[in-house]
N, CA, C and O atoms as a GROMACS GRO file, in nm:
protein
  452
    1UNK      N    1 -10.232  27.126   2.562
    1UNK     CA    2 -10.272  27.017   2.476
    1UNK      C    3 -10.177  26.898   2.492
    1UNK      O    4 -10.221  26.785   2.511
    2UNK      N    5 -10.047  26.926   2.483
    2UNK     CA    6  -9.950  26.817   2.498
    2UNK      C    7  -9.950  26.764   2.640
    2UNK      O    8  -9.927  26.644   2.661
    3UNK      N    9  -9.975  26.852   2.738
    3UNK     CA   10  -9.982  26.806   2.876
    3UNK      C   11 -10.097  26.708   2.896
    3UNK      O   12 -10.084  26.610   2.970
    4UNK      N   13 -10.209  26.735   2.829
    4UNK     CA   14 -10.324  26.643   2.839
    4UNK      C   15 -10.292  26.507   2.777
    4UNK      O   16 -10.327  26.403   2.832
    5UNK      N   17 -10.225  26.509   2.661
    5UNK     CA   18 -10.189  26.384   2.596
    5UNK      C   19 -10.089  26.305   2.679
    5UNK      O   20 -10.097  26.183   2.688
    6UNK      N   21  -9.992  26.377   2.740
    6UNK     CA   22  -9.894  26.312   2.825
    6UNK      C   23  -9.962  26.251   2.947
    6UNK      O   24  -9.926  26.141   2.990
    7UNK      N   25 -10.058  26.322   3.002
    7UNK     CA   26 -10.133  26.271   3.118
    7UNK      C   27 -10.212  26.145   3.079
    7UNK      O   28 -10.217  26.049   3.155
    8UNK      N   29 -10.274  26.147   2.960
    8UNK     CA   30 -10.348  26.030   2.912
    8UNK      C   31 -10.255  25.911   2.892
    8UNK      O   32 -10.289  25.798   2.928
    9UNK      N   33 -10.137  25.936   2.835
    9UNK     CA   34 -10.041  25.827   2.814
    9UNK      C   35  -9.995  25.769   2.948
    9UNK      O   36  -9.981  25.648   2.962
   10UNK      N   37  -9.973  25.857   3.043
   10UNK     CA   38  -9.925  25.812   3.174
   10UNK      C   39 -10.031  25.728   3.244
   10UNK      O   40  -9.999  25.630   3.310
   11UNK      N   41 -10.157  25.766   3.230
   11UNK     CA   42 -10.266  25.694   3.295
   11UNK      C   43 -10.315  25.575   3.213
   11UNK      O   44 -10.393  25.494   3.263
   12UNK      N   45 -10.272  25.564   3.089
   12UNK     CA   46 -10.317  25.454   3.005
   12UNK      C   47 -10.454  25.476   2.944
   12UNK      O   48 -10.518  25.380   2.901
   13UNK      N   49 -10.501  25.600   2.941
   13UNK     CA   50 -10.633  25.629   2.889
   13UNK      C   51 -10.638  25.609   2.738
   13UNK      O   52 -10.742  25.569   2.685
   14UNK      N   53 -10.530  25.634   2.670
   14UNK     CA   54 -10.527  25.619   2.526
   14UNK      C   55 -10.554  25.476   2.482
   14UNK      O   56 -10.623  25.452   2.383
   15UNK      N   57 -10.498  25.379   2.557
   15UNK     CA   58 -10.522  25.239   2.524
   15UNK      C   59 -10.669  25.204   2.545
   15UNK      O   60 -10.728  25.132   2.464
   16UNK      N   61 -10.728  25.254   2.653
   16UNK     CA   62 -10.869  25.226   2.679
   16UNK      C   63 -10.957  25.285   2.571
   16UNK      O   64 -11.053  25.222   2.526
   17UNK      N   65 -10.924  25.406   2.529
   17UNK     CA   66 -11.003  25.470   2.424
   17UNK      C   67 -10.991  25.392   2.293
   17UNK      O   68 -11.091  25.374   2.223
   18UNK      N   69 -10.871  25.346   2.260
   18UNK     CA   70 -10.852  25.268   2.138
   18UNK      C   71 -10.927  25.136   2.148
   18UNK      O   72 -10.984  25.091   2.049
   19UNK      N   73 -10.927  25.074   2.265
   19UNK     CA   74 -11.000  24.948   2.283
   19UNK      C   75 -11.150  24.970   2.268
   19UNK      O   76 -11.220  24.888   2.210
   20UNK      N   77 -11.200  25.082   2.321
   20UNK     CA   78 -11.342  25.112   2.307
   20UNK      C   79 -11.380  25.138   2.161
   20UNK      O   80 -11.484  25.091   2.115
   21UNK      N   81 -11.296  25.211   2.089
   21UNK     CA   82 -11.323  25.236   1.948
   21UNK      C   83 -11.317  25.107   1.867
   21UNK      O   84 -11.395  25.089   1.774
   22UNK      N   85 -11.224  25.018   1.903
   22UNK     CA   86 -11.215  24.890   1.834
   22UNK      C   87 -11.339  24.806   1.861
   22UNK      O   88 -11.391  24.741   1.770
   23UNK      N   89 -11.385  24.807   1.986
   23UNK     CA   90 -11.505  24.732   2.022
   23UNK      C   91 -11.629  24.789   1.953
   23UNK      O   92 -11.721  24.715   1.919
   24UNK      N   93 -11.631  24.921   1.934
   24UNK     CA   94 -11.746  24.987   1.871
   24UNK      C   95 -11.763  24.943   1.727
   24UNK      O   96 -11.875  24.940   1.676
   25UNK      N   97 -11.654  24.910   1.659
   25UNK     CA   98 -11.661  24.876   1.518
   25UNK      C   99 -11.677  24.726   1.493
   25UNK      O  100 -11.687  24.684   1.377
   26UNK      N  101 -11.681  24.644   1.598
   26UNK     CA  102 -11.697  24.502   1.579
   26UNK      C  103 -11.843  24.469   1.551
   26UNK      O  104 -11.933  24.530   1.608
   27UNK      N  105 -11.866  24.372   1.463
   27UNK     CA  106 -12.001  24.331   1.430
   27UNK      C  107 -12.053  24.238   1.539
   27UNK      O  108 -11.994  24.133   1.562
   28UNK      N  109 -12.163  24.273   1.606
   28UNK     CA  110 -12.216  24.190   1.714
   28UNK      C  111 -12.300  24.075   1.658
   28UNK      O  112 -12.420  24.092   1.633
   29UNK      N  113 -12.239  23.960   1.639
   29UNK     CA  114 -12.305  23.848   1.571
   29UNK      C  115 -12.423  23.792   1.650
   29UNK      O  116 -12.531  23.773   1.593
   30UNK      N  117 -12.405  23.764   1.780
   30UNK     CA  118 -12.513  23.702   1.858
   30UNK      C  119 -12.638  23.790   1.867
   30UNK      O  120 -12.748  23.740   1.844
   31UNK      N  121 -12.625  23.919   1.900
   31UNK     CA  122 -12.747  24.000   1.907
   31UNK      C  123 -12.817  24.014   1.773
   31UNK      O  124 -12.940  24.019   1.768
   32UNK      N  125 -12.742  24.021   1.665
   32UNK     CA  126 -12.804  24.036   1.533
   32UNK      C  127 -12.875  23.906   1.494
   32UNK      O  128 -12.982  23.911   1.434
   33UNK      N  129 -12.816  23.791   1.526
   33UNK     CA  130 -12.884  23.664   1.497
   33UNK      C  131 -13.010  23.650   1.581
   33UNK      O  132 -13.112  23.602   1.532
   34UNK      N  133 -13.004  23.690   1.706
   34UNK     CA  134 -13.123  23.686   1.791
   34UNK      C  135 -13.231  23.780   1.736
   34UNK      O  136 -13.348  23.744   1.732
   35UNK      N  137 -13.191  23.898   1.692
   35UNK     CA  138 -13.286  23.994   1.636
   35UNK      C  139 -13.346  23.940   1.506
   35UNK      O  140 -13.465  23.960   1.480
   36UNK      N  141 -13.265  23.872   1.425
   36UNK     CA  142 -13.318  23.813   1.302
   36UNK      C  143 -13.420  23.704   1.334
   36UNK      O  144 -13.521  23.690   1.265
   37UNK      N  145 -13.393  23.626   1.440
   37UNK     CA  146 -13.490  23.526   1.482
   37UNK      C  147 -13.620  23.587   1.531
   37UNK      O  148 -13.728  23.537   1.501
   38UNK      N  149 -13.609  23.696   1.607
   38UNK     CA  150 -13.729  23.765   1.652
   38UNK      C  151 -13.807  23.823   1.535
   38UNK      O  152 -13.930  23.814   1.531
   39UNK      N  153 -13.737  23.882   1.441
   39UNK     CA  154 -13.803  23.939   1.323
   39UNK      C  155 -13.875  23.830   1.242
   39UNK      O  156 -13.989  23.848   1.201
   40UNK      N  157 -13.807  23.717   1.221
   40UNK     CA  158 -13.869  23.607   1.147
   40UNK      C  159 -13.991  23.553   1.222
   40UNK      O  160 -14.095  23.528   1.162
   41UNK      N  161 -13.977  23.534   1.354
   41UNK     CA  162 -14.090  23.484   1.433
   41UNK      C  163 -14.207  23.580   1.428
   41UNK      O  164 -14.322  23.538   1.417
   42UNK      N  165 -14.178  23.709   1.437
   42UNK     CA  166 -14.284  23.809   1.430
   42UNK      C  167 -14.356  23.808   1.297
   42UNK      O  168 -14.478  23.823   1.291
   43UNK      N  169 -14.280  23.791   1.189
   43UNK     CA  170 -14.341  23.785   1.056
   43UNK      C  171 -14.431  23.663   1.044
   43UNK      O  172 -14.541  23.672   0.989
   44UNK      N  173 -14.384  23.548   1.095
   44UNK     CA  174 -14.465  23.426   1.090
   44UNK      C  175 -14.592  23.442   1.172
   44UNK      O  176 -14.700  23.407   1.126
   45UNK      N  177 -14.579  23.494   1.295
   45UNK     CA  178 -14.696  23.511   1.381
   45UNK      C  179 -14.798  23.608   1.321
   45UNK      O  180 -14.918  23.584   1.327
   46UNK      N  181 -14.750  23.717   1.265
   46UNK     CA  182 -14.842  23.812   1.202
   46UNK      C  183 -14.903  23.756   1.074
   46UNK      O  184 -15.015  23.792   1.037
   47UNK      N  185 -14.830  23.667   1.007
   47UNK     CA  186 -14.889  23.601   0.890
   47UNK      C  187 -15.001  23.506   0.930
   47UNK      O  188 -15.104  23.499   0.864
   48UNK      N  189 -14.980  23.435   1.040
   48UNK     CA  190 -15.086  23.347   1.092
   48UNK      C  191 -15.206  23.432   1.134
   48UNK      O  192 -15.320  23.394   1.110
   49UNK      N  193 -15.180  23.544   1.198
   49UNK     CA  194 -15.289  23.636   1.236
   49UNK      C  195 -15.368  23.680   1.112
   49UNK      O  196 -15.491  23.682   1.113
   50UNK      N  197 -15.294  23.716   1.007
   50UNK     CA  198 -15.362  23.757   0.884
   50UNK      C  199 -15.442  23.644   0.823
   50UNK      O  200 -15.551  23.666   0.769
   51UNK      N  201 -15.390  23.521   0.831
   51UNK     CA  202 -15.463  23.407   0.777
   51UNK      C  203 -15.590  23.380   0.859
   51UNK      O  204 -15.692  23.342   0.803
   52UNK      N  205 -15.583  23.399   0.989
   52UNK     CA  206 -15.702  23.384   1.073
   52UNK      C  207 -15.804  23.492   1.040
   52UNK      O  208 -15.924  23.464   1.030
   53UNK      N  209 -15.759  23.613   1.024
   53UNK     CA  210 -15.849  23.725   0.998
   53UNK      C  211 -15.918  23.712   0.861
   53UNK      O  212 -16.033  23.753   0.846
   54UNK      N  213 -15.849  23.657   0.764
   54UNK     CA  214 -15.909  23.643   0.631
   54UNK      C  215 -15.987  23.514   0.615
   54UNK      O  216 -16.055  23.496   0.514
   55UNK      N  217 -15.979  23.425   0.712
   55UNK     CA  218 -16.054  23.300   0.707
   55UNK      C  219 -15.980  23.185   0.644
   55UNK      O  220 -16.040  23.079   0.622
   56UNK      N  221 -15.851  23.201   0.612
   56UNK     CA  222 -15.775  23.090   0.555
   56UNK      C  223 -15.751  22.979   0.657
   56UNK      O  224 -15.739  22.862   0.619
   57UNK      N  225 -15.744  23.014   0.784
   57UNK     CA  226 -15.730  22.916   0.891
   57UNK      C  227 -15.864  22.907   0.963
   57UNK      O  228 -15.917  23.008   1.010
   58UNK      N  229 -15.918  22.786   0.971
   58UNK     CA  230 -16.045  22.764   1.038
   58UNK      C  231 -16.020  22.754   1.189
   58UNK      O  232 -15.964  22.656   1.236
   59UNK      N  233 -16.060  22.854   1.262
   59UNK     CA  234 -16.034  22.857   1.406
   59UNK      C  235 -16.117  22.755   1.482
   59UNK      O  236 -16.078  22.711   1.590
   60UNK      N  237 -16.231  22.717   1.428
   60UNK     CA  238 -16.313  22.616   1.497
   60UNK      C  239 -16.247  22.479   1.495
   60UNK      O  240 -16.269  22.398   1.585
   61UNK      N  241 -16.167  22.453   1.395
   61UNK     CA  242 -16.096  22.325   1.388
   61UNK      C  243 -15.981  22.322   1.488
   61UNK      O  244 -15.963  22.223   1.560
   62UNK      N  245 -15.902  22.430   1.494
   62UNK     CA  246 -15.783  22.433   1.579
   62UNK      C  247 -15.815  22.472   1.723
   62UNK      O  248 -15.755  22.419   1.816
   63UNK      N  249 -15.907  22.563   1.741
   63UNK     CA  250 -15.944  22.610   1.876
   63UNK      C  251 -16.096  22.605   1.889
   63UNK      O  252 -16.162  22.708   1.878
   64UNK      N  253 -16.153  22.486   1.913
   64UNK     CA  254 -16.300  22.474   1.915
   64UNK      C  255 -16.362  22.549   2.032
   64UNK      O  256 -16.313  22.547   2.144
   65UNK      N  257 -16.472  22.616   2.001
   65UNK     CA  258 -16.550  22.686   2.102
   65UNK      C  259 -16.497  22.822   2.143
   65UNK      O  260 -16.558  22.887   2.227
   66UNK      N  261 -16.385  22.867   2.087
   66UNK     CA  262 -16.329  22.997   2.126
   66UNK      C  263 -16.360  23.107   2.026
   66UNK      O  264 -16.336  23.225   2.054
   67UNK      N  265 -16.411  23.072   1.913
   67UNK     CA  266 -16.434  23.174   1.811
   67UNK      C  267 -16.304  23.212   1.745
   67UNK      O  268 -16.206  23.139   1.756
   68UNK      N  269 -16.301  23.322   1.677
   68UNK     CA  270 -16.179  23.364   1.607
   68UNK      C  271 -16.106  23.478   1.676
   68UNK      O  272 -15.990  23.504   1.645
   69UNK      N  273 -16.172  23.548   1.769
   69UNK     CA  274 -16.112  23.667   1.828
   69UNK      C  275 -15.996  23.637   1.921
   69UNK      O  276 -15.893  23.705   1.916
   70UNK      N  277 -16.010  23.536   2.008
   70UNK     CA  278 -15.903  23.507   2.104
   70UNK      C  279 -15.774  23.460   2.037
   70UNK      O  280 -15.668  23.515   2.067
   71UNK      N  281 -15.778  23.362   1.948
   71UNK     CA  282 -15.653  23.323   1.881
   71UNK      C  283 -15.594  23.435   1.795
   71UNK      O  284 -15.472  23.452   1.790
   72UNK      N  285 -15.680  23.509   1.729
   72UNK     CA  286 -15.630  23.618   1.645
   72UNK      C  287 -15.561  23.724   1.729
   72UNK      O  288 -15.456  23.774   1.690
   73UNK      N  289 -15.619  23.757   1.841
   73UNK     CA  290 -15.558  23.857   1.928
   73UNK      C  291 -15.424  23.808   1.983
   73UNK      O  292 -15.328  23.884   1.992
   74UNK      N  293 -15.418  23.680   2.019
   74UNK     CA  294 -15.293  23.623   2.072
   74UNK      C  295 -15.182  23.628   1.968
   74UNK      O  296 -15.070  23.668   1.998
   75UNK      N  297 -15.212  23.587   1.845
   75UNK     CA  298 -15.110  23.590   1.740
   75UNK      C  299 -15.069  23.732   1.706
   75UNK      O  300 -14.952  23.757   1.677
   76UNK      N  301 -15.162  23.826   1.710
   76UNK     CA  302 -15.130  23.966   1.680
   76UNK      C  303 -15.038  24.025   1.787
   76UNK      O  304 -14.938  24.090   1.755
   77UNK      N  305 -15.071  24.003   1.914
   77UNK     CA  306 -14.990  24.059   2.023
   77UNK      C  307 -14.851  23.996   2.024
   77UNK      O  308 -14.751  24.068   2.034
   78UNK      N  309 -14.843  23.864   2.014
   78UNK     CA  310 -14.711  23.798   2.012
   78UNK      C  311 -14.629  23.838   1.889
   78UNK      O  312 -14.508  23.855   1.898
   79UNK      N  313 -14.695  23.853   1.776
   79UNK     CA  314 -14.625  23.897   1.656
   79UNK      C  315 -14.567  24.037   1.671
   79UNK      O  316 -14.454  24.062   1.629
   80UNK      N  317 -14.644  24.127   1.730
   80UNK     CA  318 -14.593  24.264   1.753
   80UNK      C  319 -14.479  24.265   1.854
   80UNK      O  320 -14.382  24.339   1.838
   81UNK      N  321 -14.493  24.183   1.959
   81UNK     CA  322 -14.386  24.176   2.060
   81UNK      C  323 -14.256  24.126   1.998
   81UNK      O  324 -14.149  24.170   2.037
   82UNK      N  325 -14.265  24.035   1.903
   82UNK     CA  326 -14.144  23.982   1.838
   82UNK      C  327 -14.090  24.074   1.730
   82UNK      O  328 -13.968  24.094   1.721
   83UNK      N  329 -14.178  24.130   1.649
   83UNK     CA  330 -14.130  24.202   1.530
   83UNK      C  331 -14.072  24.340   1.563
   83UNK      O  332 -13.981  24.386   1.494
   84UNK      N  333 -14.122  24.405   1.665
   84UNK     CA  334 -14.073  24.540   1.695
   84UNK      C  335 -13.927  24.543   1.739
   84UNK      O  336 -13.849  24.614   1.677
   85UNK      N  337 -13.886  24.470   1.844
   85UNK     CA  338 -13.744  24.477   1.881
   85UNK      C  339 -13.652  24.413   1.776
   85UNK      O  340 -13.540  24.459   1.755
   86UNK      N  341 -13.701  24.307   1.710
   86UNK     CA  342 -13.620  24.244   1.606
   86UNK      C  343 -13.595  24.336   1.489
   86UNK      O  344 -13.482  24.349   1.442
   87UNK      N  345 -13.700  24.401   1.442
   87UNK     CA  346 -13.685  24.494   1.330
   87UNK      C  347 -13.601  24.615   1.364
   87UNK      O  348 -13.524  24.663   1.282
   88UNK      N  349 -13.617  24.665   1.486
   88UNK     CA  350 -13.540  24.783   1.529
   88UNK      C  351 -13.391  24.750   1.535
   88UNK      O  352 -13.308  24.829   1.489
   89UNK      N  353 -13.356  24.635   1.590
   89UNK     CA  354 -13.216  24.597   1.601
   89UNK      C  355 -13.156  24.568   1.464
   89UNK      O  356 -13.042  24.606   1.437
   90UNK      N  357 -13.232  24.503   1.378
   90UNK     CA  358 -13.183  24.476   1.242
   90UNK      C  359 -13.162  24.608   1.167
   90UNK      O  360 -13.066  24.622   1.091
   91UNK      N  361 -13.250  24.705   1.188
   91UNK     CA  362 -13.235  24.836   1.123
   91UNK      C  363 -13.108  24.906   1.169
   91UNK      O  364 -13.034  24.961   1.088
   92UNK      N  365 -13.081  24.904   1.300
   92UNK     CA  366 -12.959  24.966   1.351
   92UNK      C  367 -12.836  24.895   1.294
   92UNK      O  368 -12.741  24.961   1.253
   93UNK      N  369 -12.838  24.762   1.291
   93UNK     CA  370 -12.724  24.687   1.238
   93UNK      C  371 -12.703  24.718   1.089
   93UNK      O  372 -12.589  24.732   1.044
   94UNK      N  373 -12.811  24.728   1.014
   94UNK     CA  374 -12.800  24.758   0.871
   94UNK      C  375 -12.742  24.897   0.849
   94UNK      O  376 -12.652  24.915   0.767
   95UNK      N  377 -12.793  24.994   0.923
   95UNK     CA  378 -12.744  25.132   0.906
   95UNK      C  379 -12.598  25.146   0.951
   95UNK      O  380 -12.522  25.220   0.890
   96UNK      N  381 -12.560  25.075   1.057
   96UNK     CA  382 -12.421  25.079   1.102
   96UNK      C  383 -12.330  25.009   1.001
   96UNK      O  384 -12.219  25.055   0.976
   97UNK      N  385 -12.377  24.899   0.944
   97UNK     CA  386 -12.299  24.827   0.844
   97UNK      C  387 -12.279  24.911   0.718
   97UNK      O  388 -12.172  24.908   0.657
   98UNK      N  389 -12.384  24.987   0.680
   98UNK     CA  390 -12.374  25.073   0.563
   98UNK      C  391 -12.293  25.200   0.590
   98UNK      O  392 -12.252  25.269   0.497
   99UNK      N  393 -12.271  25.230   0.718
   99UNK     CA  394 -12.189  25.346   0.754
   99UNK      C  395 -12.266  25.475   0.761
   99UNK      O  396 -12.207  25.582   0.748
  100UNK      N  397 -12.397  25.469   0.782
  100UNK     CA  398 -12.475  25.591   0.794
  100UNK      C  399 -12.435  25.666   0.920
  100UNK      O  400 -12.408  25.607   1.025
  101UNK      N  401 -12.432  25.797   0.908
  101UNK     CA  402 -12.393  25.880   1.021
  101UNK      C  403 -12.497  25.870   1.132
  101UNK      O  404 -12.617  25.874   1.107
  102UNK      N  405 -12.449  25.856   1.256
  102UNK     CA  406 -12.537  25.848   1.371
  102UNK      C  407 -12.569  25.706   1.413
  102UNK      O  408 -12.636  25.687   1.515
  103UNK      N  409 -12.524  25.607   1.338
  103UNK     CA  410 -12.548  25.467   1.372
  103UNK      C  411 -12.415  25.397   1.394
  103UNK      O  412 -12.320  25.417   1.318
  104UNK      N  413 -12.408  25.315   1.497
  104UNK     CA  414 -12.289  25.232   1.520
  104UNK      C  415 -12.331  25.102   1.586
  104UNK      O  416 -12.440  25.091   1.643
  105UNK      N  417 -12.244  25.005   1.577
  105UNK     CA  418 -12.274  24.876   1.636
  105UNK      C  419 -12.281  24.882   1.788
  105UNK      O  420 -12.336  24.791   1.851
  106UNK      N  421 -12.226  24.986   1.847
  106UNK     CA  422 -12.231  24.997   1.993
  106UNK      C  423 -12.372  25.029   2.042
  106UNK      O  424 -12.399  25.018   2.162
  107UNK      N  425 -12.463  25.067   1.953
  107UNK     CA  426 -12.602  25.094   1.992
  107UNK      C  427 -12.682  24.966   2.009
  107UNK      O  428 -12.792  24.968   2.063
  108UNK      N  429 -12.627  24.853   1.964
  108UNK     CA  430 -12.695  24.724   1.979
  108UNK      C  431 -12.656  24.666   2.113
  108UNK      O  432 -12.537  24.655   2.142
  109UNK      N  433 -12.752  24.628   2.196
  109UNK     CA  434 -12.718  24.572   2.327
  109UNK      C  435 -12.640  24.441   2.312
  109UNK      O  436 -12.668  24.361   2.223
  110UNK      N  437 -12.544  24.422   2.400
  110UNK     CA  438 -12.464  24.301   2.393
  110UNK      C  439 -12.531  24.188   2.468
  110UNK      O  440 -12.615  24.210   2.555
  111UNK      N  441 -12.494  24.066   2.432
  111UNK     CA  442 -12.546  23.946   2.499
  111UNK      C  443 -12.428  23.879   2.567
  111UNK      O  444 -12.329  23.843   2.502
  112UNK      N  445 -12.437  23.863   2.693
  112UNK     CA  446 -12.331  23.796   2.769
  112UNK      C  447 -12.350  23.645   2.759
  112UNK      O  448 -12.461  23.595   2.776
  113UNK      N  449 -12.241  23.573   2.731
  113UNK     CA  450 -12.255  23.427   2.720
  113UNK      C  451 -12.213  23.356   2.846
  113UNK      O  452 -12.219  23.233   2.853
   0.00000   0.00000   0.00000
C-alpha cells in the first residue's frame, strides 16, 4: 500500500488526481447557460406549436397556402430538438448542484472557447 503511494508521489499521479477531482467539482458556466438557452428556445417553439394547433395563430396569415400542418410540424420538431438536450443538461446540473449521488458536473460536456 505504501509502495503504491510512494510510486504515485514519484510519478506525480497524486497531483493529477487532485486536479481532476478539483475540475470535477467546478460549476461549468458556459455549458449550463447554453443548455438554459436551448431549454428556453424549446419551450418557446413548443408554445408556438401549441398555439398553431389550437388555432390561436392563424397560419394562413403567416404562411399563406401551406395550411397548418407544415408550420406546426416544423415548430414541433425544432422545439423537441432544442428542449431535449437543454432539459437533460439542466437536470444533470441541478442534481449535481444539489449533491445527489451519481451526478457530477463532469457529466456535462465542456465547451472549448
